[in-house]
N, C-alpha and C positions, 0 to 999 in steps of 0.2 A: 125514688124507685131506682134500684140497681140496674144499670145499663146491661143488656145481655152480652155474654161472651160469644165470640165467633168460634165455633167448634168445627174443625176440619177433620173429617172422620170417615172411616169405612168399618163395617162390623167384623173386626178381627179381635183377637185377644189383646193386642196393644191398643186398639181403638176403645175397647171396653173399659180399660183402666180409667180413661178420662170421662167417658159417658157415665160410668158408675159414680165417679167422684163428683161430677156436676150435680147428679141427683142426690148424693149424700150431703153435699154442701147446700143443697136446695137453691142452686143458682140458675137464673134464667139464661138460656143460650139460644143462638141461631145456628141451625145445622147446615153445614156446607159439606156435601158429599165429595169424597176424593176416590174416584173409581180406580183402584190400583191395577185392576185387570185391564183397563182401557188405557192406562198410562197417564191419568190425570196428575199423578205425583211429579211428572216431569214438566208440567206447564210453567212458564215463567212466573205467572202470578202466584202459584203455590210455592215455587222455589224461593221467592222473595220472603216467604214466611218460614219455610222449612228447607234450608239449603241442602240438607242431606237427602232430599226427596223421599222422606218417610212421614207418614201420618201416624198418630194424631198430632195436631198442632192447635194452638188457640191464639186468638187476639183478645186481650182484655182491654176494653176501651177505658177502663179506670185503673191503669197501671200505676207504677211509682210516680209520685208527684202529680197524679191525676192525668198523666199522659198515656195514650194507648201503648201497649207492648205486645209484640208477637213472641210466642214461646214454642219451641219444638222440643222433642224428646219427652216421652211420657213421664219418666221419673222426675224430670225438672218441672213439668207442669204440676204434678202431684205435690211436690215440695213447695212450689210457689203458692198454690191454693191453700195448703195447710198453714204456711207462715202468714199469709195475708188474712186468713179468717180465724186463725188460732184454734183450729180443731183437727182432730185425727192425726196429730203429730206427737202426742205425749205431753204430759204436764210438767215433768221434771227433766233435768238435763240427762239423767240416766235413761229415762224413757225415750227422749228424743234420739239419743245415740242408738238405742235398740231399734227404733223405727228406721233410722237411716241405714243401719247396717243390713237389716233384712230387705229394705228396698233396694240397696245396691246388690245384694245377693240375688234378688230376682232379676235385676237388669243385666248383671254380668253372668248369671248362671241359668236359671230356669227359663227365662225368655229365649235366649239364643240356643240353648240345648234342646228345648222342646220344639222350637221352630225348625231346627235341623232334623229332629226326629220326624216331624210331620213331612218335611221335604223328602227325605230318603225312604221313609216307609210308605208314603202315600203317593206323592207327586212324581218323583223321579222315575219310578217304574212305569208311569203312564205317559211319559214324554215320548216324543218321536225324534230319534229312536229311543227305545226304553233304556233307562239307566238303573238297572236292578243291581245294587252294589251291596252284597252281604256284609262286607266289613263296615261300611258306613252305617248300615241299618243296625248292626249289633253295637257299634260304638255309641251311637246317640241314644238308642233304646236303653242301654246299660247306664249311661250317664244320667239320663232322666230318672231312672230307677234309684240311683244313688242319691240324687238331689231330693227325691220324694221321701227317701228314708231319713235324710237329715231333717226335713220338714216334719215328718211324723214324730221324730224324737223331740223336736222343739215343742210341738203341740201336745206332747204327753204331759208336760208340766205347765202349759200355758193355754188359756182359753183361745187366745188369738196369737198371731205370729210373733208380735213383739212383746207380748205380755198378756195381762188380763184386760186389756183395753183394745178396742177396734181402731185400726189406723190405716193410713195410706199404704202401709206394707201389705195389709190384707187385700186392699183394692187392687194393688199391682199384681198380686199372685193369683187371685181367684180365677180369672178368665183363662189363663194358661192351664192351671191345674184341673179346671173343670172339663178339659178336653183329654183327660188321661187315657180314655179308651183309644182314641186315635193315635196316641203315642205308644200303644201296646203295653200299657201298664196295668197293674192290679192294685186294688185297695184291700184285698183280703188280708194282707199282713200289715196294713197301715190303718188301724182303727181310729187313731186320733186325727189323721188326715181326712178320713171319711167323715168323721163327726164335724170337723171344721168346714169342709166343703158344703155340707148340708146346712149348717147354721148360717154361714155367710150367704149362701144361696137363697135363704129364706128372707133376707132383708129386702124390703120393698124397693129401695134405691138400687140394689144390685140387680133385681129383676127388671127394673125399668131401664137401667143402663144396658143390660144384656139384650133386652128386647128392641133397642133402638135400631130400626131398619133391618131387623133380622130377616126380613123378606129378601134382602139382597145377598144373603149368604148363599153360596152355591158350591158344588163339588168341582173344584178346579181341574180335577182329573178329566172331566168331560168337556172342558173348555180349552182346547189346545191353542186356540188363537191367543190366549193370554199368557202362554208359557214363555214366549220370547220376551214379553214385557216384564214378567216377574222373575224369570229364572236365567235369562241369558243377557243380562245387562252388561255392557262393556264400560270399563273405566275410562 
């Protein structure tokens, strides 16, 4: 029997990437909650696994050569699981390249830009004192719109993000894109993106990964005690 993976997680779009993947790969796991609003990500025992104080992270007890391995960065975790289990990463070199480039596109574009859009559109105006910055709001809202137009165009010719096969690239993107309303976006002019969101969202593993401790999600605008932990970190 496969030894369970240790999952370090909080229910956010980045956390969902790995919870969805573990369900897609049908891998057993032990859930370890990392309450980012309370500062759990700065605890020494977590920093030993994820030195950048970000979740998700995993420990695979059956790593290379049978030895345990900790892995941080959601994209690296997805690539590791795909390589290890030979699934959701494409079957040919061309397909693998397509998966990798769209995965990198999510990590370098959609995730950071959508995250900034959430921050400046929702959270910064609710801080004490409020930081309602029109330029920042317009900048990130517009950039997310541009990225979603790119994705809609890609999906106009492909069932899934990297081609006609479901992959870790889809897993990496779905959680962020599913929150399009909070990013003040529209799908009215993006029919292919809307179709993909619905199709991927219907997958049982996606639903299970998205539902993992969904009860812990809260509106951070109402929890100002967490703002210093999340938004005023000092280097």
